C-alpha positions as CSV (number, residue, x, y, z in Angstrom):
1,X,24.3,-6.6,-4.7
2,X,22.2,-9.6,-5.9
3,X,21.9,-10.9,-2.4
4,X,20.5,-7.6,-1.0
5,X,18.1,-7.4,-4.0
6,X,16.8,-10.8,-3.2
7,X,16.4,-9.9,0.5
8,X,14.5,-6.6,-0.3
9,X,12.2,-8.5,-2.7
10,X,11.5,-11.2,-0.2
11,X,10.5,-8.6,2.4
12,X,8.0,-7.1,0.0
13,X,6.5,-10.6,-0.5
14,X,6.3,-11.2,3.2
15,X,4.7,-7.8,3.8
16,X,1.9,-8.6,1.4
17,X,1.3,-11.9,3.2
18,X,1.4,-10.3,6.6
19,X,-1.2,-7.8,5.5
20,X,-3.7,-10.4,4.4
21,X,-2.9,-12.6,7.5
22,X,-3.7,-9.8,9.9
23,X,-7.0,-10.8,11.5
24,X,-9.5,-9.4,12.2
25,X,-9.6,-6.4,9.8
26,X,-12.5,-4.1,9.0
27,X,-14.2,-4.9,5.7
28,X,-11.1,-6.5,4.4
29,X,-10.0,-10.1,3.4
30,X,-8.4,-11.8,6.3
31,X,-8.0,-15.3,7.7
32,X,-11.5,-15.2,9.2
33,X,-13.6,-14.0,6.3
34,X,-13.6,-12.2,2.9
35,X,-14.8,-8.9,4.4
36,X,-16.9,-6.9,1.9
37,X,-15.5,-8.9,-1.0
38,X,-17.6,-11.6,-2.6
39,X,-15.1,-12.3,-5.4
40,X,-11.9,-13.0,-3.4
41,X,-10.7,-14.7,-0.2
42,X,-7.5,-15.4,1.7
43,X,-6.4,-18.0,-0.9
44,X,-6.9,-15.5,-3.8
45,X,-4.4,-13.2,-2.1
46,X,-1.9,-16.0,-1.7
47,X,-2.1,-16.7,-5.4
48,X,-1.9,-13.0,-6.2
49,X,1.2,-12.6,-4.0
50,X,2.8,-15.6,-5.6
51,X,2.3,-14.2,-9.1
52,X,3.7,-10.8,-8.2
53,X,6.7,-12.0,-6.2
54,X,9.0,-12.6,-9.2
55,X,8.5,-9.0,-10.3
56,X,9.6,-7.6,-7.0
57,X,13.3,-8.5,-7.6
58,X,13.0,-7.2,-11.1
59,X,11.7,-3.9,-9.8
60,X,14.7,-3.6,-7.5
61,X,17.2,-4.6,-10.2
62,X,15.5,-2.0,-12.5
63,X,16.5,0.7,-10.1
64,X,20.0,-0.6,-9.6
65,X,20.7,-0.9,-13.3
66,X,19.0,2.4,-14.4
67,X,21.0,5.0,-16.3
68,X,19.0,8.2,-16.6
69,X,16.7,10.5,-14.6
70,X,14.0,9.4,-12.1
71,X,11.1,10.2,-14.4
72,X,12.6,7.8,-17.0
73,X,12.9,5.2,-14.2
74,X,9.3,5.6,-13.3
75,X,8.3,4.9,-17.0
76,X,10.3,1.7,-16.9
77,X,8.6,0.7,-13.6
78,X,5.2,1.4,-15.1
79,X,5.9,-0.8,-18.1
80,X,7.1,-3.7,-15.9
81,X,4.1,-3.0,-13.6
82,X,1.7,-3.7,-16.4
83,X,3.3,-7.1,-16.9
84,X,3.1,-7.8,-13.2
85,X,-0.6,-6.8,-13.1
86,X,-1.3,-9.1,-16.0
87,X,0.4,-12.0,-14.2
88,X,-1.7,-11.2,-11.1
89,X,-5.0,-11.1,-13.0
90,X,-4.1,-14.4,-14.7
91,X,-3.4,-16.0,-11.3
92,X,-6.6,-14.7,-9.7
93,X,-8.8,-15.4,-12.8
94,X,-9.4,-11.7,-13.3
95,X,-9.9,-10.6,-9.7
96,X,-8.2,-7.3,-8.8
97,X,-6.5,-8.2,-5.5
98,X,-3.3,-6.1,-5.5
99,X,-3.5,-3.5,-8.3
100,X,-2.9,-0.6,-5.9
101,X,-0.2,-2.4,-4.0
102,X,1.5,-3.4,-7.3
103,X,1.6,0.3,-8.3
104,X,3.3,1.2,-5.0
105,X,5.7,-1.7,-5.0
106,X,6.7,-1.0,-8.6
107,X,7.5,2.6,-7.6
108,X,9.1,2.0,-4.2
109,X,11.1,-1.1,-5.0
110,X,12.6,0.6,-8.1
111,X,13.4,3.5,-5.7
112,X,15.1,1.1,-3.3
113,X,17.2,-0.2,-6.2
114,X,18.1,3.3,-7.2
115,X,19.0,4.1,-3.6
116,X,21.2,1.0,-3.4
117,X,23.0,2.1,-6.6
118,X,23.8,5.4,-4.9
119,X,24.9,3.5,-1.7
120,X,26.5,0.3,-3.0
121,X,28.0,-0.6,0.4
122,X,24.6,-0.5,2.2
123,X,23.6,-3.7,4.0
124,X,21.3,-2.3,6.7
125,X,18.5,0.2,6.6
126,X,17.3,2.7,9.2
127,X,14.5,5.3,9.5
128,X,16.6,7.9,7.5
129,X,17.1,5.4,4.7
130,X,13.3,4.7,4.6
131,X,12.5,8.4,4.4
132,X,15.1,8.9,1.6
133,X,13.6,6.0,-0.4
134,X,10.0,7.3,0.0
135,X,11.0,10.8,-1.0
136,X,12.5,9.4,-4.3
137,X,8.9,8.6,-5.4
138,X,8.2,12.4,-5.7
139,X,10.7,13.2,-8.5
140,X,9.9,9.8,-10.0
141,X,6.1,10.3,-10.3
142,X,5.1,14.0,-9.8
143,X,5.4,15.4,-13.3
144,X,3.8,12.3,-14.9
145,X,0.7,12.4,-12.7
146,X,0.4,16.2,-12.7
147,X,0.3,16.0,-16.5
148,X,-2.2,13.2,-16.5
149,X,-4.5,14.9,-14.0
150,X,-4.4,18.2,-15.8
151,X,-5.6,16.5,-19.0
152,X,-8.5,14.7,-17.3
153,X,-11.2,17.3,-17.9
154,X,-10.6,17.0,-21.7
155,X,-10.4,13.2,-21.7
156,X,-12.8,11.7,-24.2
157,X,-12.4,7.9,-23.6
158,X,-13.8,6.1,-20.6
159,X,-12.3,7.3,-17.3
160,X,-11.4,5.1,-14.4
161,X,-13.0,5.1,-11.0
162,X,-10.0,6.9,-9.5
163,X,-10.2,9.5,-12.3
164,X,-13.9,10.1,-11.7
165,X,-13.3,10.6,-8.0
166,X,-10.5,13.1,-8.7
167,X,-12.8,15.0,-11.0
168,X,-15.7,15.0,-8.5
169,X,-13.8,15.6,-5.2
170,X,-10.2,16.4,-6.0
171,X,-8.9,13.3,-4.3
172,X,-5.7,11.8,-5.7
173,X,-5.5,8.6,-3.6
174,X,-2.4,6.5,-3.9
175,X,-1.2,8.6,-6.9
176,X,-1.2,11.7,-4.6
177,X,0.8,9.8,-1.9
178,X,3.5,8.8,-4.4
179,X,3.6,12.3,-6.0
180,X,4.4,13.7,-2.6
181,X,6.8,11.1,-1.4
182,X,4.3,9.1,0.7
183,X,3.9,11.8,3.4
184,X,1.3,9.8,5.4
185,X,3.8,6.9,5.9
186,X,6.9,9.1,6.4
187,X,5.4,11.7,8.8
188,X,2.7,9.9,10.6
189,X,2.2,6.1,10.4
190,X,5.8,4.8,10.4
191,X,6.8,7.0,13.4
192,X,3.7,5.9,15.2
193,X,4.3,2.3,14.5
194,X,8.0,2.3,15.4
195,X,7.1,4.0,18.7
196,X,4.3,1.6,19.5
197,X,6.6,-1.4,18.8
198,X,9.0,0.0,21.5
199,X,6.1,-0.2,24.0
200,X,4.6,-3.6,23.2
201,X,5.7,-6.8,21.5
202,X,2.1,-7.6,20.4
203,X,2.6,-7.1,16.6
204,X,-1.0,-7.9,15.8
205,X,-2.2,-5.1,18.1
206,X,0.4,-2.7,16.7
207,X,-0.5,-3.4,13.1
208,X,-4.2,-3.2,13.9
209,X,-3.7,0.3,15.3
210,X,-1.5,1.3,12.3
211,X,-4.3,0.1,10.0
212,X,-6.9,2.2,11.9
213,X,-4.6,5.2,11.7
214,X,-4.3,4.7,8.0
215,X,-8.0,4.4,7.5
216,X,-8.6,7.6,9.5
217,X,-6.1,9.6,7.4
218,X,-5.7,8.1,3.9
219,X,-7.6,9.3,0.8
220,X,-9.1,5.8,0.3
221,X,-10.9,6.0,-3.0
222,X,-11.9,2.3,-2.7
223,X,-14.5,3.3,0.0
224,X,-15.9,6.1,-2.2
225,X,-16.1,3.8,-5.2
226,X,-18.0,1.1,-3.2
227,X,-20.1,3.7,-1.3
228,X,-20.0,7.4,-1.5
229,X,-18.1,10.5,-0.2
230,X,-20.2,10.7,3.0
231,X,-19.6,7.1,3.8
232,X,-15.9,7.6,3.4
233,X,-16.0,10.5,5.9
234,X,-18.0,8.3,8.3
235,X,-15.4,5.5,8.0
236,X,-12.6,7.9,8.7
237,X,-14.3,9.2,11.8
238,X,-15.1,5.7,13.1
239,X,-11.5,4.6,12.6
240,X,-10.2,7.6,14.6
241,X,-12.7,6.8,17.4
242,X,-11.7,3.2,17.5
243,X,-8.0,4.1,17.5
244,X,-8.5,6.0,20.7
245,X,-10.5,3.2,22.3
246,X,-8.3,0.3,21.3
247,X,-6.2,-1.6,23.8
248,X,-4.5,-5.0,23.8
249,X,-7.5,-6.6,25.6
250,X,-10.4,-5.3,23.4
251,X,-8.9,-4.7,19.9
252,X,-9.9,-8.0,18.4
253,X,-13.5,-7.7,19.6
254,X,-13.9,-4.0,18.6
255,X,-12.5,-4.6,15.1
256,X,-14.6,-7.7,14.6
257,X,-17.7,-5.7,15.4
258,X,-16.7,-3.0,12.9
259,X,-15.9,-5.6,10.4
260,X,-19.5,-6.8,10.4
261,X,-20.8,-3.3,10.1
262,X,-18.6,-2.6,7.0
263,X,-19.5,-6.0,5.4
264,X,-23.2,-5.0,5.8
265,X,-22.4,-1.7,4.1
266,X,-20.3,-3.4,1.4
267,X,-17.4,-1.1,2.3
268,X,-13.7,-2.0,2.2
269,X,-10.7,0.3,3.0
270,X,-8.5,-1.5,0.4
271,X,-6.3,1.6,-0.1
272,X,-5.4,1.6,3.6
273,X,-4.6,-2.1,3.5
274,X,-2.2,-1.6,0.6
275,X,-0.4,1.2,2.6
276,X,-0.3,-1.1,5.7
277,X,1.7,-3.6,3.6
278,X,4.2,-0.9,2.8
279,X,4.5,-0.1,6.5
280,X,5.3,-3.7,7.2
281,X,7.8,-3.8,4.3
282,X,9.8,-0.9,5.8
283,X,9.7,-2.4,9.3
284,X,11.2,-5.5,7.8
285,X,13.9,-3.5,6.0
286,X,14.7,-1.7,9.2
287,X,14.7,-5.1,11.0
288,X,12.2,-3.9,13.5
289,X,10.0,-6.8,12.6
């Protein structure tokens, strides 16, 4: 079991590195520029990933060793996630590179561990395994976040950016994805990406299209925080338009052009980027990449 835990954790680390290495990306840190971010660059992401990596195996082992229900498992994952986030912030000198990604990996990697405990002979993963793992996040997280969101209106201490956006617009962002078993990944983006990889071996093109699909569909509260609600709707529309126009000859040029537009507007679809790393992670688990 230890070997497969190591392998799962290493795929999570690789997925984060692939996400930042994908170039060009709109408004996001990549190998070419820092996107709309003045406080981080490619090297910041390398340090952040290096700091988080030791926790990835711990998340998986947490799920394997857990005795109790899934809500209790999530609380353990949250506690470990706080330590991982502190290690990340220490490595980046306070820059928030992977807070959202760390939340999802804490949830999903512990779910992978729990799934492995139920299937101790499993050595390979397929699309059905991926769906089952993602669905575990619903019973893990739903009641906790439902309770937290219900109490927001009466909260007296300072609220976070995500909480403010929920109160203003009813958007739940990555919390909503996990509460519902990551439906955007399960039902839309992973099937789309698997199918496209059957048609072309150009992984950069495939992941670029997957990112645009995510931007066009996800509740990306990062964009609203950096801009406003209308800007977010405009970004979603632009992503959908580009997705239809993109081909293997023009995708780098078109995305580079949009990258400059988003940099000028100081907008970054960071939530979509975090979800893209999860797509890559499951493609590695399924040995499609």
